[in-house]
C-alpha positions as CSV (number, residue, x, y, z in Angstrom):
1,M,-19.7,79.4,45.8
2,N,-21.6,77.2,43.6
3,P,-23.5,78.9,40.7
4,A,-27.5,78.7,41.0
5,P,-29.2,75.9,39.5
6,L,-30.9,76.6,36.4
7,P,-34.6,77.0,36.2
8,V,-37.0,74.4,35.5
9,R,-38.4,75.0,32.0
10,V,-41.9,73.2,31.6
11,L,-44.5,72.8,28.9
12,L,-48.2,71.9,29.5
13,V,-50.3,70.2,27.1
14,E,-53.6,70.3,28.6
15,D,-56.7,71.1,26.9
16,D,-58.8,72.2,29.9
17,I,-57.8,75.8,30.3
18,R,-58.9,75.5,33.7
19,V,-56.8,72.6,34.7
20,A,-54.0,74.5,32.8
21,R,-54.2,77.3,34.9
22,V,-54.2,75.6,38.2
23,N,-51.2,73.9,37.0
24,R,-49.7,76.5,36.2
25,D,-49.8,78.3,39.2
26,L,-48.6,75.3,41.1
27,L,-45.8,74.7,39.6
28,E,-44.9,78.3,39.9
29,R,-45.1,78.8,43.7
30,D,-41.5,77.2,42.8
31,P,-39.0,79.8,42.1
32,G,-37.2,77.4,40.1
33,V,-39.9,76.7,37.7
34,H,-40.7,78.6,35.0
35,V,-44.0,77.5,32.8
36,V,-42.6,78.3,29.2
37,G,-45.5,77.3,27.1
38,S,-48.8,76.1,27.3
39,A,-50.4,73.7,24.2
40,A,-54.6,72.7,24.2
41,S,-53.7,70.0,21.3
42,C,-51.5,67.0,20.5
43,A,-50.5,69.3,17.2
44,Q,-50.1,72.4,19.2
45,G,-47.8,70.7,22.2
46,D,-45.5,69.0,19.5
47,A,-44.8,72.2,17.9
48,L,-43.7,74.0,20.9
49,A,-42.1,71.2,22.3
50,R,-39.9,71.7,19.0
51,A,-39.4,75.2,19.2
52,L,-38.8,75.4,22.9
53,L,-36.9,73.0,24.4
54,P,-38.7,72.3,27.7
55,D,-36.6,70.6,30.1
56,L,-39.6,69.0,31.4
57,I,-43.3,68.3,29.5
58,L,-46.8,67.7,31.3
59,L,-48.3,65.9,29.0
60,D,-52.4,64.9,29.1
61,V,-53.5,61.8,27.7
62,H,-56.7,62.7,26.4
63,L,-56.8,65.4,23.9
64,P,-58.8,67.1,21.0
65,D,-56.7,65.9,17.9
66,G,-55.7,62.4,19.2
67,S,-53.8,60.7,22.0
68,G,-50.7,62.2,24.4
69,L,-49.5,58.5,24.5
70,G,-49.1,58.9,21.0
71,L,-47.8,61.8,20.9
72,L,-45.3,61.2,23.4
73,H,-44.8,57.8,21.3
74,H,-44.0,60.4,18.0
75,W,-41.3,62.4,20.5
76,R,-39.2,59.3,21.5
77,A,-38.9,58.5,17.7
78,A,-38.0,61.6,16.7
79,G,-35.2,61.3,19.2
80,L,-36.7,63.9,21.9
81,L,-35.4,62.6,25.0
82,T,-37.4,65.5,26.9
83,D,-38.8,64.1,30.7
84,V,-42.6,63.6,29.6
85,A,-44.7,63.2,32.5
86,L,-48.6,61.7,31.9
87,I,-50.9,64.5,33.8
88,T,-54.3,62.6,33.6
89,A,-57.6,61.3,34.4
90,A,-56.5,57.9,32.4
91,D,-56.0,55.7,35.8
92,D,-56.1,52.2,33.5
93,E,-53.3,49.7,33.9
94,A,-52.9,49.5,30.0
95,S,-52.8,53.4,29.9
96,V,-49.8,53.8,32.9
97,R,-48.0,50.6,31.3
98,L,-47.7,52.1,27.6
99,A,-46.8,55.5,29.2
100,L,-43.9,53.7,31.2
101,A,-43.0,51.8,27.8
102,H,-42.7,54.8,25.7
103,G,-40.4,56.6,28.2
104,A,-42.7,58.7,30.5
105,F,-40.7,59.3,33.7
106,D,-43.6,60.1,35.5
107,Y,-47.5,59.8,36.2
108,L,-49.8,61.8,37.9
109,I,-53.6,60.6,37.8
110,K,-55.9,64.0,38.6
111,P,-57.0,64.9,41.0
112,F,-53.5,65.0,42.3
113,T,-51.9,67.1,45.4
114,G,-49.4,70.3,45.1
115,A,-46.9,67.6,47.3
116,R,-47.4,65.3,44.7
117,L,-46.3,67.5,41.8
118,A,-43.5,69.1,43.5
119,E,-42.2,65.7,44.4
120,L,-42.7,65.1,40.2
121,V,-40.4,68.4,39.8
122,A,-37.8,67.6,42.6
123,R,-37.5,64.0,41.0
124,H,-36.9,66.1,37.5
125,R,-34.5,67.9,39.2
126,A,-32.9,65.1,40.7
127,R,-32.2,63.2,37.2
128,R,-30.6,66.4,35.7
129,P,-26.8,66.5,35.2
130,A,-25.4,68.6,37.9
131,H,-22.3,70.0,35.7
132,G,-24.1,70.7,32.6
133,G,-24.4,67.5,31.1
134,G,-21.0,66.4,29.5
135,P,-20.5,63.2,26.9
136,R,-20.0,60.8,29.4
137,L,-21.1,59.7,33.0
138,D,-19.3,57.6,35.9
139,Q,-22.1,55.5,37.5
140,A,-22.8,57.6,40.3
141,E,-23.8,59.8,38.0
142,L,-25.7,57.5,35.6
143,D,-27.4,55.8,39.2
144,R,-28.5,59.5,39.6
145,V,-30.2,60.1,36.2
146,L,-31.5,56.3,36.1
147,G,-33.1,56.9,39.9
148,V,-31.2,53.7,41.2
149,V,-31.7,54.1,45.3
150,P,-28.2,52.9,46.6
151,S,-28.7,49.4,48.9
152,A,-29.4,49.4,52.6
153,A,-25.4,49.3,53.0
154,E,-24.2,51.9,50.9
155,S,-27.0,54.6,52.6
156,L,-25.2,53.2,56.9
157,P,-24.4,56.4,58.3
158,R,-20.5,56.2,59.5
159,G,-19.2,53.7,62.0
160,I,-22.1,51.4,61.6
161,D,-20.9,48.3,59.7
162,P,-23.7,46.6,57.9
163,H,-22.3,42.6,59.2
164,T,-22.4,44.2,63.1
165,L,-25.5,45.2,62.7
166,E,-27.2,42.2,61.1
167,R,-26.1,40.6,64.6
168,V,-27.7,43.4,66.7
169,V,-30.7,42.6,64.9
170,A,-30.2,39.1,65.3
171,A,-29.9,39.4,68.9
172,L,-32.5,42.4,69.8
173,R,-35.2,39.8,68.0
174,G,-33.8,36.8,69.7
175,A,-34.6,39.0,73.2
176,L,-37.6,37.7,75.0
177,S,-37.7,41.2,76.7
178,S,-36.3,44.7,76.8
179,V,-32.4,44.8,77.1
180,S,-29.8,47.6,77.9
181,A,-27.1,48.3,75.5
182,E,-24.9,46.7,77.8
183,D,-27.0,43.1,77.8
184,L,-26.6,43.2,74.1
185,G,-23.1,44.7,74.1
186,E,-22.3,41.2,75.8
187,R,-24.5,38.6,73.9
188,V,-22.8,39.9,70.9
189,G,-19.4,40.3,71.8
190,L,-19.7,44.4,71.5
191,S,-18.3,47.2,74.6
192,R,-21.7,49.1,75.8
193,V,-20.8,52.5,74.0
194,T,-20.4,50.2,70.8
195,A,-23.7,48.4,71.1
196,W,-25.5,51.7,72.5
197,R,-24.8,53.5,69.0
198,Y,-26.3,50.4,67.0
199,L,-29.3,50.2,68.9
200,E,-29.6,54.2,68.2
201,H,-29.4,53.7,65.1
202,L,-32.3,51.2,65.1
203,V,-34.2,53.4,66.8
204,R,-33.8,55.9,64.1
205,V,-34.7,54.0,61.2
206,G,-37.5,52.7,63.4
207,E,-36.2,48.9,63.6
208,A,-35.9,49.1,67.4
209,S,-38.2,51.2,70.5
210,L,-36.3,52.7,73.2
211,D,-38.0,52.5,76.8
212,H,-37.0,54.1,79.8
213,H,-36.8,52.6,83.2
214,Y,-36.9,54.4,86.3
215,G,-35.6,52.3,89.1
216,Q,-34.2,53.8,92.1
217,S,-31.3,55.2,91.7
218,G,-33.3,58.1,90.0
219,R,-31.2,58.2,86.5
220,P,-33.8,56.0,84.0
221,A,-31.8,53.2,82.2
222,K,-32.5,52.8,78.7
223,L,-34.2,49.5,77.4
224,Y,-34.3,48.2,74.0
225,R,-36.5,45.9,71.9
226,S,-37.6,45.1,68.2
227,A,-39.9,47.6,66.8
228,G,-42.3,44.1,66.1
229,A,-41.8,42.5,69.1
230,G,-44.7,44.6,70.8
231,E,-46.6,43.7,68.1
232,S,-46.1,39.5,68.3
233,E,-46.6,39.8,72.0
234,E,-50.1,41.2,71.5
235,Q,-51.3,38.5,68.4
């Protein structure tokens, strides 16, 4: 049995008491999140961050005694590597770029939804070491921490070859009308069953559409076409 994941310990740095309370309530809807402290200024936030060593800090930009961006820069210069997300009304591009340059891993503009905040926490969890954070990482672990998304080829389901898929896509896009799996298989040199498997994959990922053609036999025939075919015909 796998051990239960450790809770996410969150520090809020927000000078608006009402906003801080709302954020706390939204966060603690997740039983795996524990808000360990709340600060209303840069000085309080710095002290609590060092004393509590939270996993995640939600930091406002505009605080009574300074800038949250300046505090973030101070933390990074001091070697504090805690994940920090800016939650602020500051929506100018300069603030966003500066926050990212100083090492913020996410940036939420007020007002935001509870779903977006939950996504932020999920992204933080995905970056956490799966085995307690040993001193060395393999490439898969490093890619997870960096948020690297696998390429399309790496994420294909078993039995779908990327080169064969390219041929199927090209043939489907070149078809003047909807085609059956048997017809497309003949065009690219695949069996009907193999062509059907590739076509069904394209339907699942939204790159093809499926129509049922009812003939005299009573059993509908499955006909496929490229997802953009209908749009190009209408324009």
